[in-house]
C-alpha positions in Angstrom: 13.7 3.4 -1.3 11.0 3.0 -3.9 8.6 5.9 -4.4 4.8 5.6 -4.3 2.4 8.5 -4.7 1.1 10.0 -1.4 -2.4 10.2 -3.0 -4.3 7.2 -1.8 -6.3 5.0 -4.2 -9.8 3.8 -3.5 -9.8 0.5 -1.8 -11.6 -1.3 -4.6 -9.2 0.2 -7.2 -6.1 -0.9 -5.2 -7.4 -4.4 -4.9 -8.3 -4.6 -8.5 -4.9 -3.4 -9.8 -3.0 -5.5 -7.3 -4.9 -8.6 -8.5 -4.3 -7.7 -12.1 -0.6 -7.3 -11.3 -0.3 -10.7 -9.6 -2.3 -12.4 -12.4 0.0 -10.8 -15.0 3.1 -12.0 -13.3 2.2 -15.5 -12.1 -0.7 -16.8 -14.2 1.6 -18.5 -16.7 4.8 -20.6 -16.5 7.6 -19.9 -14.0 10.0 -18.8 -16.7 7.5 -16.3 -18.1 6.7 -15.0 -14.6 10.4 -14.5 -14.0 10.8 -12.7 -17.3 7.9 -10.4 -16.5 9.3 -9.6 -13.0 12.7 -8.7 -14.6 11.0 -6.5 -17.1 8.8 -4.6 -14.7 11.1 -4.2 -11.6 14.1 -2.0 -11.6 17.5 -3.2 -10.3 16.9 -1.3 -7.0 13.4 -2.8 -6.5 14.7 -6.3 -7.1 17.5 -5.7 -4.5 15.1 -4.2 -2.0 12.8 -7.3 -2.3 15.8 -9.6 -2.1 17.0 -7.9 1.1 13.5 -8.1 2.6 13.4 -11.8 1.9 16.9 -12.2 3.3 15.9 -10.4 6.5 12.9 -12.6 6.9 15.0 -15.8 6.4 17.7 -14.5 8.9 15.1 -13.6 11.5 13.4 -17.0 11.1 16.8 -18.6 11.8 17.2 -16.5 15.0 20.0 -14.2 13.7 20.6 -11.1 15.8 19.5 -7.7 14.6 23.1 -6.6 14.6 24.2 -9.5 12.4 21.4 -8.8 9.9 22.1 -5.1 9.8 25.8 -5.6 9.1 25.4 -8.5 6.7 22.7 -6.8 4.5 23.5 -3.1 5.2 20.0 -2.4 6.4 18.7 -0.2 9.3 17.6 -1.6 12.6 14.2 -0.1 12.1 13.7 -2.1 8.9 14.7 -5.3 10.7 12.5 -4.5 13.6 9.5 -3.7 11.4 9.8 -7.0 9.5 10.4 -8.9 12.7 7.1 -7.6 14.1 5.3 -8.8 10.9 7.1 -12.1 11.1 5.9 -12.6 14.7 2.4 -11.7 13.8 2.4 -14.5 11.1 2.4 -12.3 8.0 5.2 -14.3 6.5 4.1 -17.8 7.4 3.4 -18.9 3.8 6.8 -17.6 2.8 8.6 -19.2 5.8 7.3 -22.6 4.8 9.3 -22.3 1.6 12.5 -21.9 3.6 12.0 -25.1 5.6 13.9 -27.0 3.0 17.5 -28.1 3.7 19.2 -25.3 2.0 21.6 -22.9 3.8 20.9 -19.2 4.2 23.7 -18.5 1.7 22.0 -20.8 -0.8 18.8 -18.8 -0.5 20.6 -15.6 -0.7 22.3 -16.7 -3.8 18.9 -17.6 -5.3 17.5 -14.2 -4.4 20.4 -12.2 -5.7 20.5 -14.1 -8.9 16.8 -13.2 -9.3 16.2 -15.7 -12.1 19.0 -14.3 -14.2 21.3 -16.7 -16.1 24.6 -17.2 -14.4 27.6 -15.1 -15.4 29.9 -17.6 -13.7 29.6 -20.2 -16.5 27.8 -23.5 -17.0 29.0 -25.1 -13.7 27.5 -22.2 -11.7 24.3 -22.3 -13.8 23.8 -25.9 -12.9 24.3 -25.0 -9.2 21.7 -22.3 -9.5 19.3 -24.6 -11.2 19.7 -27.2 -8.5 19.2 -24.6 -5.8 16.0 -23.2 -7.5 14.6 -26.7 -7.7 15.1 -27.2 -4.0 17.8 -29.7 -3.9 21.3 -29.4 -2.5 23.8 -29.0 -5.4 26.8 -31.3 -5.6 30.1 -29.8 -4.8 
């Protein structure tokens, strides 16, 4: 679990630093944005975000809570909390990305690689590049 100070920020300050954070990460090219994400997030934070994304994808594909808990090693309360947010429409922009014809495992592979180069060699790197561009890789 990531740690955040219990001391609340003023609403304006929170909005301002959140906007600055998003602008710093995503205002340039995709490659630079990925490099910035890798430099600022710890391995644990990247894994936490990847698991959250995987939970959202699995829920949107009607996987059971039990299957999600066992597959991703997460608690039922985490799945339930994200499911409530999914049902309220919080993740609609995100879910539109997942309506491409890639399997859940393809998405999971993309998330877990987190933009890093493949350690599986050139063939696997081509597969990751194809997945990231939204097309089904050749076998």
